[in-house]
N, C-alpha and C positions, 0 to 999 in steps of 0.2 A: 869421389875423386874425378869421375868423368865430367862432372858439372863444370869444374874450373877450367878444364881443357876446352869444353864446349864454349864457355863464355869467352875465353881468349881467342879461339878460332873464329867465333862470330866477329870479334873485334878486328881480326885480321882481314875481314872481308869488307872494311868500310873506307869511305872518303871522297873528296873533290870540292871545287869552288869557282871563282870567276876571274876572268882576265880577258883582254880583248885583242890579241894579235889576230892576224888573218889565218884562220884554220889551225889545225894541230898536226903534229907529226910525232910518232913514236919510233925512236931509233933504239933497237934492242941488240944486245950482244949476249950470246949464250956460250958458256964455257962447258967443257966436257965433250966427249965424242958424240956428234950428232950428224947423221947423214945429210948431205945436200938434198934438197927437195922435200925434207920433212915438213909436213903441213903445220901451220899455226893458225888458230881460230880466235877471232875476237868476238866476244859475246856480251850480252847484257840481259837484263830481266824485263819482262813485260808487266802489264798491270796486274797479272795474277802471280807475279813473282816467279815465273817460269823462264828458264834460260832460252834465249833466242839468238840465232846466228846474225852477226852484223857484217863480218868481213873475213876473208881467208887469204893467207899468203904462205910463202915457203921460206925455209932457212937456206941461206947460201953462204958457205964459209963462216958459219957461226953468227951470221947477221940476218936480221929481218926488220921490216918496218911496216907501219900502218900510217895512213894520213886521211884527213877529211876535215870537216867543219863541225864544231860542237859549240853552239851558242850558249848553252847552259851546262855547267859542269855536271858530269854524271859518272856513276860507278860502272866500270866494265870489267871483264875478266879475260885473261889470255890463257888459252889451252894449247898444249903441245900434243901432236898426234902420238898415240900409243904411250902417253905419259899420264900418270895419276896426278890429281891436284890441278890447281890453277893459280894465276897471279892476279890479284885485284889491282886495278890501276884507275886513277881518277882522271878521266879525259876532259881536258879543257883546252881551249885554243892556246897554242904555244908549242915549244919543242920539249918533248918528254924523253928523258934518257932512262933506259932500263938495262940492268945487268943482272944475270942470274946464272946459277949452275943448274944444268938440266935435271939433276937428281935432288935438287934442294930448292924447289919453287917457293917454299915458305920464307926463304931468306933473300928474296929478290930485293934489289936496290933501285929505287926510283929517284929521279931528280929533274929539275928544270922548270917546273911550274909551281906556283904557290901552294896549291892544294896537295900535290904530291910531296912537297917538302914538309908540310905540316904532318901529313900522313906518316912519313918516315920518322919524324920526331916521336909520334905516338907509338909506332911499332918498336922503337928502340927499347923502351921499358917493357912493353907488352911481351916481346919475345923473351926477355929475361924471366918474366914471371911464368911464361909457358914452359920454358926449360926447367924451372924449379918444379912446376906441376908434374911434368913427365918424370923427373927424377924421383919425386915423392910417390908416383904411381909404381915405379919399378921397386922402390924400397918397400912399399906396402904389400905388393904382390909377394916379394921374397919373405917378408915377415909373416904373412898369412900362411904361406906354404910351410914355414918352420914353426907355426903355431906360437909365435912370439907375441902374446897378447899385449904385453907392456909396450912394445914398439908399435904395434898396430894402433893402440890408443893414442900414443904420442903423435904418430903421423896424422891421425885423423884430426887431432887438435891443431896441428900445424897447418893442415889443409884448410880448416875453417878460418884460420888467421889469414892465410893466403887469399882465400875467397873474399874476405873483407878488404884486403889490400887491393885486389883487382877492382872491386867495386869503387873504392875511394879514389883510386887512380883515374878510373874512367870519368867519374863525376867531376873531379878537379880539372882534368884535361878539358872536358867540354866547357866548363865554366871559364877557363882561362883562354879558350880559343873560340870566341863567339862568331868569328869570321870564317870558320872552317866547316866544310860539309861533313867531315868526319864527326864533328861535334853534334850535328843534327842527327846523324845515324846512331851515335852513342846514346843520345837522349831517347830516340825512338826505341832502341833496344832496352834501355832501362825501364821505359814505360811498358813495353810488351811483356817483359819478364816480371813486371811488378816489383822490381828491386827497390824502388823508392815510391813514396806517395805521389798521387796524381798532382797534388798541389805543388810539390817540388818540381815535377816535370814541367808544369805550366810556367813556373818562375824561370827555369832554365831556357824554355822556349822564348819567353818574352825578352830575355837578355841577348838573343841572337841578333845578328845584323839584319837589316832589311833584305839584303841579297840572299842570305841563308833562309830567311822565312819564305822568300819567293821561289826558292829552289824546289824541285820536284819532291825530295824527301821532306822539306820544310812544310810544303802544303799538305802532304800526307799526314805529318805529325799534327798539324793544326786540325785536320779533320778528325783524327783519332781523339784529340783532346776535347773537341766539341761533342763527339759521340759519347765520351766517357761521362760528360756532365749529365747526359740523359739518364744514366743509371747510377748517379751519385746516391749515397745514403740520404734519405729524407725526401727523395723524389718518388713520384708514382711510377711503378714499373710499366714500361710500354706494353701495350696489348699485342698479341701475336696469335697465329694459328698455323697448324700444319697437319699432315696426315698421321693417323695412328697406324700401328702395325696391321690393323684390319682394313685400312684404307679410308676410314672416316676422317672428317676434319674436326679437330678439337682445338678450342681456343683457351687461352689462359683464364678468361672470364668464366669459362665453364667449370673450372676446377678449383677456384679460389675457396679457401677455408678460413678459419679464424687465423691460421698461420699457414703460409704456402711457401714451399721450397721449390725454386726453379733451378734444376740441376742440369748443367751442361756436361756431357760425358760422351764416351764412345767405347765400343767393344775392344778396340785396339789400344786404348789408353790404360796402361798398367796402373798409374796412380789412381785413376778413376775406379778401376775394378777393386783396388785395395781398399778404397774408401767405402765402397758399396755396402759391405757388411755393417758398418757403423750407421749408414743411413737407414738400412733395413731395421736395425735395432731401435733407432729413434722413431721411425715410422710406426713400427709395431706397438711401441709404448705409448705414443701420443696421437695416433690417428683417430681413435675414438673420442679424444678430447678436442679435436678440431684441426689437427695437422694434415694437410694434403701435400703431395709431392707431384710435380710434373717433370719428367725426364726429357730433355731435349738432346737427342743423339746426333753426333757429328760423324756418324758412319757413312759409308758410301754403298755398302751392300746390305740389303734387307735381311738376308740370312744370318749375317754376322750379328746384326743388331738384335734380332729376335732370339737368337741362340744365347746371347749374353744375358738378355732379360730373364730367360728361363733358368740359365745356369746360376745366376746370382740371386734368384728369388725376389725380383723387383716387382712387387705387387701393386705399384701405383700406376698412374697414367703416363703414357709415353707417346712422343711425337718425333718426327724427323722428316726433313726434306732430302736426306741422303746426299748431301753436298759438301760434307766435311766443313772447312772453315768458310766456304762460300755460301753456307746456309744463311738465308736472309735474317733469321732470328739471331744467329751468332753475330752477324754484322750489326744488327740493330742494337745488340747488347755489348758491342765492341769486344767480342771474345777472340783473343789471339792465342790463348793456351787453355788447356783443360787439365784437371777438373776446374770448373768455375761454378759458383752457386750464388743465388740471391734469395734472401729470406724476406718475405713480405708479411705485413700485418693484415688484418681483416679488411682494411681499406685499400690494399694493394700498394702501400707505401713500403719502399725498400728500407728495412731496419738493420740489415747486416749483410755482409758479402763474404763469400769464400771461407765460411766457418768449417772446421774439420773436427773430427773426433769428439772429445768431451765438450769442446767449445760449442758445437752445434746443439747438443742436447741441453746444455746449460741455458742457451739463449731461447730455445723452443720452450723449455719449462718455464722460463721467466715470462715469456709472452702469454702462455696459456694459463698461468696462475695469477 
């Protein structure tokens, strides 16, 4: 149930495009009791996707404004002092109108520039689906507390249908609005979450307007698509090396077997830890027949990494640069989420990706037999 809310909230954080007036101005009106002098912060994200401050102003009589010059549309966020949440706004040159209630930032209204108008169109339906998801969460919680298994089952099925509806809506919106920066961001999110095949992502990217391809998110998406081709099934797995827990340098070429599993994981990743017993089982069963595993950890603390190796009984080779998703191996393999895994044959050719559970054992058995 949390996944659908997360997907929708991610989509609430998107948008922007292009227009050529002289500079931009954001004129905002806040309703609700808010003291004069309350600080308002304008922020954006840097190359590491970390929030950075851009400008600060104050609220006077329920009004505030920002102005400047933005040659290329970009996603920014507005934060209120001592208030949870933020308002995504797509800054492009022109006059942007903003209205919101201080206790309901998620329902802010934007108008006045092309990208924000398109963004509001997108949010109209997205908010309805988010409301439905929250209602289903409440009902599911109540049904679980009352041990009403029939209602729980029904609500879970309804949730899966809503999840499909959200996905379809996002895909259709991006296809129908190739001139919108929100579409670029939706496509990037679909690729990162692996919600659709890379081939479909590439078709959606190619349908974007030249302006959107040239935008910052458009260029990032193109780089991700180019990187993904490096690790397509049928290609040779890129070589890499990194420190072991003991401090030695170990390379992929040092551990290749008849079949090799390159497993991206981390001690903090619950799905990874949940899958580890299955990998242990497959490794124990097929290691003597030629299966090798190399674990690439995206941890940041060596003690967490080594403790998880011992706790989960992971008897294979391990390496890590302790840099989370900034790990050069993760970037080389275009890893945006974990667990992620690549199965290689004896020549280092990628024959399968992201196999879990019984599917992993089935493929390993097929390759070794």
